[in-house]
N, C-alpha and C positions, 0 to 999 in steps of 0.2 A: 249242905253237902258239897261245898266247893272249897278249893284251897287257892291261896294267893301266893305265887312264887315269882322270883325275878326272872329275867329273860334267860340267863345262863341255866338256871335250874329247869325252866320250861324246855329248853333245847335238850337237856339231858333226859328229862322224863319222856319227851316225845320222840327222841332218837333222831333229831334233825339239828341243823346248825343254828347258831344264834341269828345269823342273817335271815334264815328261812322263817324263824319265829317273828322277827321284825317285819318281814314282808307279809306274813299272815295277819299280823296286827294291823298293818296299813290297809290291807284288803278288807279287814273286818271279819275274817274267818276265825280269828281267835279273839276272845274277849280280853280286854285289858283295862287297867286303871292306872292313873298317874297320881302320885301323891304330891303334896305341897312343895317338896324339894325337886320335883321333876323326874323322880325315879319311876320307871315303868314296871308294873307288875302284871303278870298274866294270870287270868282267872281260869283255873282248870277244874273240871269235875273231879271229885274224890276218886273216882274209878279209873283215872288216868294211869296208864301203865307205869310201873316202877320196876326197874331192873331187879330181878330176884336171882338167887343162886341157881334156880332151875333154868332160867333163861340164859344165864351166863354159861351154864354147862352145855345147853343145847347149841349155843353159839360156838363153844369150843369144839364140840363134836362136828359141827358143820365146817369149821376151819380145818379140822384134822382130815375130813373127807376131801376137802379142796386140796390140801397139801398132798395127800396120797395120789389124787388124780393128776396133779401137776408133776409129781415125781414119776408116775407112769408115763406121762407124755415126754418127759425129759429122757427117760430110759429108751423109749421108742425112737426119739430123734437121734440119740447117740448111736443106736443101731443103724439107722439110716445113713448117718454121717460115715460110719465105718464102712458100710457097703459102697458108698460113693468113693471113698478113698481107695478101696480095693479096686474098683473099676478104673479109677484114674491111674493106679499103678500098672494095671494090665494094659491100658491104652498107651502109656509111656513105653512099656516093654515092646509092644507091637510096633510102635513108631520107630524105635531104635533098630529093631530087626529089619524093618523095611528100608531104613536109611542105609544100613550096611549092605543091602542087596542092590543098591542103585548101580554101582560099578559093574556088577554081574549082568544087569539088565541092558546096559548099553552095548552097542556093537563093539566087537574087538577092534583094536587099531588096524590090523591087517585088512579086515573087511571094509573098514571105513576108507582106508587108503585106496583099495582097489575100486571102490565106488567112486571116489574122487577122480581117479585116473580114467575110469570109463566115462564119466561126465565131461572131463576135459577133452577126451577124444571126440565126443559128439559135438561139443561146443566149438572147439578149435578157435578160441579167441573171440567168440561172439559175446561173451560176458564182459561187462564193464570191469575195469581194473579194481574198483572198490569191492565187487562181489568176489573176485578171485582171491583177494587178500583175506576176506572174511572166511572163505572156506578153508584157508590154511591155518586159521587161528585155532587154539585149543579152547575147550569149554572153560568157563571161569572157575568152576569148582575143581576141575582137574589141575588147573594152575595153582589154585589155593591149597589143595592137599598135596601138591608135588607129584601127581601122577603123570605118566608119559614123559 
């Protein structure tokens, strides 16, 4: 009640690779015979599993369940991506609105000039010349955007 098959057939019957069959032969966990020409045959019990239509159908059903599960995950991730994109659009909108308000938040030119005049009156030349020049400079972004 045994059958003798080559390595390729044994791999197919056992559902493993040919390399795995060869390793099992080397370890002695699979019985094997070698003929006079050097060909190796695996000795398997007759009851060794053979792919049948029922097994193929159950494999197909398992594959279909796996595909459905993966499709559900993909759909979920697409929803997450869309939510993140929407949040990113909102963040960009808020940033643009905040950047537009920067000129409003800075002190008006008259208030700044009166503050400079008041500080000059209290200092009366005590500040080094480099600092006096610095206080008269415009901010870089006002120069860049042509304000003042």
